[in-house]
Structure formats: structure tokens, C-alpha cells
C-alpha positions as a printed Julia matrix, in Angstrom:
123×3 Matrix{Float64}:
  0.06   0.01   -0.02
  2.77   2.55    0.69
  4.31   1.66   -2.63
  1.67   3.07   -4.43
  1.2    5.82   -2.3
  4.83   6.73   -2.87
  4.31   6.33   -6.39
  1.4    8.76   -6.23
  3.46  11.46   -4.12
  6.14  10.97   -6.99
  3.73  11.63  -10.03
  2.32  14.86   -8.08
  6.14  16.14   -7.87
  6.87  15.43  -11.57
  3.45  17.07  -12.67
  4.57  20.33  -10.1
  7.73  20.31  -11.79
  6.71  20.09  -15.28
  4.15  23.0   -14.75
  6.63  25.18  -13.44
  6.07  28.28  -11.04
  3.94  30.77  -12.28
  5.55  33.67  -13.89
  5.94  36.97  -11.78
  5.66  40.35  -12.7
  8.86  41.9   -12.06
  7.61  44.44   -9.91
  7.28  44.77   -6.06
  6.24  47.16   -3.42
  8.92  49.29   -1.94
  8.41  52.53    0.31
  4.9   52.73   -0.71
  5.35  52.73   -4.71
  6.24  50.1    -7.03
  9.5   49.37   -8.44
 10.45  46.96  -11.0
 13.26  44.21  -10.48
 16.41  46.51  -10.68
 14.96  49.02   -7.84
 13.77  51.5   -10.77
 10.35  53.3   -10.4
  7.15  52.19  -11.82
  4.37  54.57  -13.27
  1.0   54.39  -14.52
 -0.3   56.73  -17.39
 -3.81  58.53  -16.89
 -4.92  58.14  -21.01
 -4.89  54.69  -20.38
 -7.95  52.43  -20.04
 -8.17  49.66  -17.81
 -6.7   46.67  -19.34
 -5.44  48.54  -22.44
 -2.63  50.64  -23.24
 -2.89  54.38  -24.92
  1.26  54.52  -25.05
  2.37  53.67  -28.31
  4.89  54.62  -30.81
  7.17  57.7   -29.64
  5.29  57.56  -26.29
  6.33  53.7   -25.73
 10.08  54.87  -26.75
 10.16  57.62  -23.66
  8.11  55.54  -21.27
  8.91  51.47  -22.18
  6.09  49.44  -21.18
  6.81  46.37  -18.9
  6.85  43.36  -20.72
  5.34  40.0   -19.88
  6.13  36.84  -21.01
  3.99  34.47  -23.37
  3.57  32.25  -20.11
  2.57  35.14  -18.25
 -0.5   34.71  -15.89
 -2.57  36.94  -13.59
 -2.12  36.84  -10.07
 -3.21  38.87   -7.15
 -3.88  42.5    -8.33
 -1.4   42.14  -11.29
 -2.75  40.97  -14.66
 -1.42  41.18  -18.47
 -3.0   43.04  -21.41
 -2.29  42.52  -25.12
 -0.91  45.75  -26.54
 -2.38  47.06  -30.0
  1.23  45.4   -31.89
  0.14  41.99  -29.8
  3.36  42.43  -27.41
  2.26  41.64  -23.64
  2.39  44.17  -20.76
  2.19  43.86  -17.08
 -1.05  45.96  -15.52
 -1.71  46.54  -11.38
 -5.15  46.75  -10.43
 -5.94  46.95  -14.48
 -3.41  49.89  -15.14
 -0.73  49.07  -17.91
  2.53  49.75  -16.06
  5.37  51.57  -17.32
  9.04  52.49  -16.72
 10.38  55.99  -17.49
 13.3   55.96  -20.29
 15.17  58.89  -18.39
 14.99  57.9   -14.94
 18.65  57.6   -13.97
 18.44  54.75  -12.09
 16.88  53.67   -8.48
 14.94  56.22   -6.41
 14.76  58.31   -9.83
 10.97  59.59   -9.66
 11.23  62.26  -12.35
  8.42  61.12  -14.22
  5.37  61.82  -11.51
  3.66  64.33  -12.96
  4.91  64.52  -15.94
  2.57  66.01  -18.45
  0.48  65.82  -15.68
 -0.39  62.65  -16.93
  1.97  60.01  -15.33
  1.86  58.91  -11.86
  4.2   56.88   -9.75
  2.26  53.75   -9.29
  1.43  52.69   -5.88
  0.26  49.47   -4.18
């Protein structure tokens, strides 16, 4: 009896490894704001609709979307949107997430309030 139970546990372990861990957004809360995996400030754009990005072309060059890989799935307050060009982007509470290309590094928040349209993303 214990042999078959051990076989079931082994099969479950193999299945869990094959499924892989869920892909997480490279974003975390730090000091009351959201930052990327390098500690750079993350932003939202007021012209975006919930679940859709309005930042394309030149805008996306200055405010790069935070990309989501093909196997990324929603979890918690994070979701994935599909951009007009077919690429995938992380969102938080339905708001697409961006970095600011002009930010020099971690801690730089120069984009907050830019054009009265860009906001630091907050948890």
C-alpha cells in the first residue's frame, strides 16, 4: 500500500515541476511605490483605459512598457494586457505599467506628474 502512495506522490511531484512556477511580474512594492526588479520606479499613464494601453510609438519609446512573457498569467492584483502591436504588458489593478527611459536609476522619480498624465504606481 505504501508503495502505491509513494508512486502517487512521485507522479504529483513530477507534474508540479513540469507545470513550473507561475511567472511573476518583475515589480514589487518598496517604500509605498512600485519598483521594477532593478529598483527603478514604475509608472501609470492617465490616458490608459483599464486593461488597455494608450502609450504607443514615441510614447512607448520614452515610457517603455513593462513586458510580460507569453507564459505570464494574472495573479493577485497583477494582470497581463495585450498591446495593439500584439506584445504583452504587465498591469496593476488593470492599469498598464511602464518605466521612464529618462530615469537615471533606482530612486529616480522624475516622471511623477510629467505632462500631468504620468503617476508613480502605488500598491
